[in-house]
DSSP file (Angstrom, degrees, kcal/mol; ACC not computed):
  #  RESIDUE AA STRUCTURE BP1 BP2  ACC     N-H-->O    O-->H-N    N-H-->O    O-->H-N    TCO  KAPPA ALPHA  PHI   PSI    X-CA   Y-CA   Z-CA
    1    1 A M              0   0    0      0, 0.0     3,-0.1     0, 0.0     2,-0.0   0.000 360.0 360.0 360.0 137.8    5.6   25.4  -46.9
    2    2 A E        -     0   0    0      1,-0.1     2,-0.2     2,-0.1     5,-0.1  -0.344 360.0 -92.9 -66.2 145.8    2.7   23.1  -46.3
    3    3 A N    >>  -     0   0    0      1,-0.2     3,-1.0     3,-0.1     4,-0.9  -0.433  32.4-141.5 -60.9 123.7   -0.7   24.7  -46.5
    4    4 A L  H >> S+     0   0    0      1,-0.3     3,-0.6    -2,-0.2     4,-0.5   0.846  97.4  58.5 -60.1 -37.1   -1.6   25.6  -42.9
    5    5 A S  H 34 S+     0   0    0      1,-0.2     3,-0.3     2,-0.2    -1,-0.3   0.794 109.4  44.4 -66.9 -26.3   -5.3   24.6  -43.2
    6    6 A T  H <4 S+     0   0    0     -3,-1.0    -1,-0.2     1,-0.2    -2,-0.2   0.583 105.1  62.3 -91.5 -10.4   -4.3   21.0  -44.2
    7    7 A S  H << S+     0   0    0     -4,-0.9    40,-3.1    -3,-0.6     2,-0.4   0.512  98.0  67.2 -91.4  -3.8   -1.6   20.8  -41.4
    8    8 A L  E  <  -A   46   0A   0     -4,-0.5     2,-0.3    -3,-0.3    36,-0.0  -0.934  64.9-171.2-115.2 139.8   -4.3   21.2  -38.7
    9    9 A I  E     -A   45   0A   0     36,-2.8    36,-2.8    -2,-0.4     2,-0.1  -0.862  18.1-121.2-125.2 163.3   -7.0   18.7  -37.9
   10   10 A T     >  -     0   0    0     -2,-0.3     4,-2.2    34,-0.2     5,-0.2  -0.414  33.6-102.0 -93.5 172.3  -10.1   18.7  -35.7
   11   11 A V  H  > S+     0   0    0     32,-0.4     4,-2.4     1,-0.2     5,-0.2   0.905 123.5  54.7 -60.0 -41.7  -10.9   16.4  -32.8
   12   12 A E  H  > S+     0   0    0      1,-0.2     4,-1.8     2,-0.2    -1,-0.2   0.900 108.3  47.8 -60.7 -41.7  -13.3   14.6  -35.1
   13   13 A E  H  > S+     0   0    0      1,-0.2     4,-2.5     2,-0.2    -1,-0.2   0.881 110.3  52.3 -67.3 -37.5  -10.6   14.0  -37.7
   14   14 A A  H  X S+     0   0    0     -4,-2.2     4,-2.7     2,-0.2     5,-0.2   0.885 105.9  55.4 -64.1 -38.1   -8.2   12.8  -34.9
   15   15 A C  H  X>S+     0   0    0     -4,-2.4     5,-1.7     1,-0.2     4,-1.2   0.923 110.2  45.4 -58.3 -45.1  -11.0   10.4  -33.8
   16   16 A E  H  <5S+     0   0    0     -4,-1.8    -2,-0.2     2,-0.2    -1,-0.2   0.925 113.4  49.1 -65.0 -45.3  -11.0    8.9  -37.3
   17   17 A E  H  <5S+     0   0    0     -4,-2.5    -2,-0.2     1,-0.2    -1,-0.2   0.905 122.5  32.3 -62.4 -42.9   -7.3    8.7  -37.6
   18   18 A L  H  <5S-     0   0    0     -4,-2.7    -1,-0.2    -5,-0.2    -2,-0.2   0.518 101.2-128.7 -92.8  -5.8   -6.8    7.0  -34.2
   19   19 A M  T  <5 +     0   0    0     -4,-1.2     2,-0.3    -5,-0.2    -3,-0.2   0.946  67.4 129.0  53.3  50.0  -10.1    5.1  -34.3
   20   20 A A      < -     0   0    0     -5,-1.7    -1,-0.2    -6,-0.2    -2,-0.1  -0.859  60.6-100.0-130.9 162.7  -10.8    6.5  -30.8
   21   21 A G     >  -     0   0    0     -2,-0.3     4,-1.9    -3,-0.1     3,-0.2  -0.336  33.2-108.2 -81.5 165.7  -13.7    8.3  -29.2
   22   22 A R  H  > S+     0   0    0      1,-0.2     4,-2.8     2,-0.2     5,-0.2   0.889 118.2  55.8 -60.3 -41.5  -14.0   12.0  -28.6
   23   23 A N  H  > S+     0   0    0      1,-0.2     4,-2.2     2,-0.2    -1,-0.2   0.882 106.7  51.0 -60.9 -37.6  -13.5   11.6  -24.8
   24   24 A T  H  > S+     0   0    0      2,-0.2     4,-2.4     1,-0.2    -1,-0.2   0.923 111.3  47.0 -64.9 -44.6  -10.2    9.8  -25.4
   25   25 A I  H  X S+     0   0    0     -4,-1.9     4,-2.5     2,-0.2    -2,-0.2   0.926 112.6  49.1 -64.4 -45.1   -8.9   12.6  -27.7
   26   26 A Y  H  X S+     0   0    0     -4,-2.8     4,-2.7     1,-0.2    -1,-0.2   0.889 111.0  51.1 -61.9 -38.0  -10.0   15.3  -25.3
   27   27 A S  H  X S+     0   0    0     -4,-2.2     4,-2.2    -5,-0.2     6,-0.3   0.914 110.0  48.9 -64.1 -43.5   -8.2   13.4  -22.5
   28   28 A L  H  X>S+     0   0    0     -4,-2.4     6,-1.8     2,-0.2     5,-1.0   0.897 113.7  47.2 -63.2 -40.5   -5.0   13.1  -24.5
   29   29 A L  H ><5S+     0   0    0     -4,-2.5     3,-0.5     2,-0.2    -2,-0.2   0.922 112.2  49.0 -66.7 -44.2   -5.2   16.8  -25.3
   30   30 A S  H 3<5S+     0   0    0     -4,-2.7    -2,-0.2     1,-0.2    -1,-0.2   0.861 112.6  47.7 -64.7 -35.7   -5.8   17.8  -21.7
   31   31 A S  H 3<5S-     0   0    0     -4,-2.2    -1,-0.2    -5,-0.2    -2,-0.2   0.645 110.5-121.1 -80.7 -13.9   -3.0   15.6  -20.4
   32   32 A G  T <<5S+     0   0    0     -4,-0.9    -3,-0.2    -3,-0.5    -4,-0.1   0.449  82.1 118.0  87.5   0.2   -0.5   17.0  -23.0
   33   33 A K  S   <S+     0   0    0     -5,-1.0     2,-0.5    -6,-0.3    -4,-0.2   0.842  81.6  40.2 -67.6 -31.9    0.1   13.5  -24.5
   34   34 A L  S    S-     0   0    0     -6,-1.8    -2,-0.3    -9,-0.1     2,-0.3  -0.984  94.0-134.3-116.2 122.2   -1.3   14.8  -27.7
   35   35 A K        +     0   0    0     -2,-0.5     2,-0.3    14,-0.2    14,-0.1  -0.574  44.8 129.1 -81.9 135.1   -0.2   18.4  -28.5
   36   36 A G        -     0   0    0     -2,-0.3     2,-0.3    -7,-0.2     9,-0.2  -0.942  37.7-135.9-164.5-179.5   -2.9   20.8  -29.7
   37   37 A F  E     -B   44   0B   0      7,-2.4     7,-3.2    -2,-0.3     2,-0.4  -0.971  17.1-117.6-148.3 161.2   -4.3   24.3  -29.0
   38   38 A K  E     -B   43   0B   0     -2,-0.3     2,-0.6     5,-0.2     5,-0.2  -0.829   9.8-165.8-106.0 140.3   -7.6   25.9  -28.7
   39   39 A I  E >  S-B   42   0B   0      3,-2.8     3,-1.9    -2,-0.4     2,-0.6  -0.948  80.3 -45.9-116.6 104.4   -9.1   28.7  -30.9
   40   40 A G  T 3  S-     0   0    0     -2,-0.6    -2,-0.0     1,-0.3     0, 0.0  -0.624 124.7 -25.9  68.1-117.9  -12.0   29.8  -28.8
   41   41 A R  T 3  S+     0   0    0     -2,-0.6     2,-0.5    -3,-0.1    -1,-0.3   0.341 119.4  97.1-105.8   4.7  -13.6   26.6  -27.7
   42   42 A V  E <   -B   39   0B   0     -3,-1.9    -3,-2.8   -32,-0.0     2,-0.3  -0.844  66.4-138.2-104.8 125.3  -12.4   24.5  -30.7
   43   43 A W  E     -B   38   0B   0     -2,-0.5   -32,-0.4    -5,-0.2     2,-0.4  -0.586  14.7-164.9 -77.9 139.5   -9.3   22.3  -30.5
   44   44 A K  E     -B   37   0B   0     -7,-3.2    -7,-2.4    -2,-0.3   -34,-0.2  -0.992   3.4-162.7-123.0 133.9   -6.9   22.3  -33.4
   45   45 A I  E     -A    9   0A   0    -36,-2.8   -36,-2.8    -2,-0.4    -9,-0.2  -0.969  18.2-128.5-122.4 120.4   -4.3   19.5  -33.6
   46   46 A P  E >>  -A    8   0A   0      0, 0.0     4,-1.7     0, 0.0     3,-0.6  -0.456  17.8-131.6 -63.9 136.6   -1.2   19.8  -35.9
   47   47 A R  H 3> S+     0   0    0    -40,-3.1     4,-2.5     1,-0.2     5,-0.2   0.878 109.0  57.4 -55.6 -38.1   -0.9   16.7  -38.1
   48   48 A E  H 3> S+     0   0    0    -41,-0.4     4,-2.5     1,-0.2    -1,-0.2   0.866 103.2  53.5 -62.5 -36.1    2.7   16.5  -37.1
   49   49 A S  H <> S+     0   0    0     -3,-0.6     4,-2.2     2,-0.2    -1,-0.2   0.906 109.2  47.9 -64.6 -42.4    1.7   16.3  -33.4
   50   50 A L  H  X S+     0   0    0     -4,-1.7     4,-2.4     2,-0.2    -2,-0.2   0.909 111.3  51.2 -64.5 -41.8   -0.7   13.3  -34.2
   51   51 A K  H  X S+     0   0    0     -4,-2.5     4,-2.4     1,-0.2    -2,-0.2   0.918 110.5  48.6 -60.7 -44.6    2.1   11.6  -36.1
   52   52 A Q  H  X S+     0   0    0     -4,-2.5     4,-2.5     2,-0.2    -1,-0.2   0.885 110.0  51.9 -64.4 -39.0    4.5   12.0  -33.2
   53   53 A Y  H  X S+     0   0    0     -4,-2.2     4,-2.2     2,-0.2    -2,-0.2   0.930 110.4  48.2 -62.7 -45.0    1.9   10.7  -30.8
   54   54 A I  H  X S+     0   0    0     -4,-2.4     4,-1.7     1,-0.2    -2,-0.2   0.926 112.9  48.2 -61.7 -45.1    1.4    7.6  -33.0
   55   55 A L  H  <>S+     0   0    0     -4,-2.4     5,-2.4     1,-0.2     6,-0.7   0.901 111.8  49.3 -63.8 -40.8    5.1    7.0  -33.3
   56   56 A S  H ><5S+     0   0    0     -4,-2.5     3,-0.8     1,-0.2    -1,-0.2   0.879 111.7  48.7 -67.3 -36.1    5.7    7.4  -29.5
   57   57 A Q  H 3<5S+     0   0    0     -4,-2.2    -1,-0.2     1,-0.2    -2,-0.2   0.784 111.1  49.6 -73.4 -27.1    2.9    5.0  -28.7
   58   58 A S  T 3<5S-     0   0    0     -4,-1.7    -1,-0.2    -5,-0.2    -2,-0.2   0.371 110.7-122.2 -92.3   5.2    4.2    2.4  -31.2
   59   59 A K  T < 5S+     0   0    0     -3,-0.8    -3,-0.2    -4,-0.3    -4,-0.1   0.793  74.0 129.6  61.0  31.3    7.7    2.7  -29.7
   60   60 A M      <       0   0    0     -5,-2.4    -4,-0.2    -6,-0.2    -1,-0.1   0.498 360.0 360.0 -93.9  -5.5    9.1    3.6  -33.1
   61   61 A I              0   0    0     -6,-0.7    -1,-0.1    -9,-0.1    -5,-0.1   0.370 360.0 360.0-125.1 360.0   10.9    6.7  -31.8
């Protein structure tokens, strides 16, 4: 099983991966287009969720 701490990323890491701003990432999370969850006030995004979002946006799935 993959290490859980490496399978979750922060909003900042998602910004780097997608080359997008924080507001864009928060908007994607709020709309459900990018799957994630909150621990307290901090969003956590599964790497697999980010991968699926990229594939869906590139019409590869």
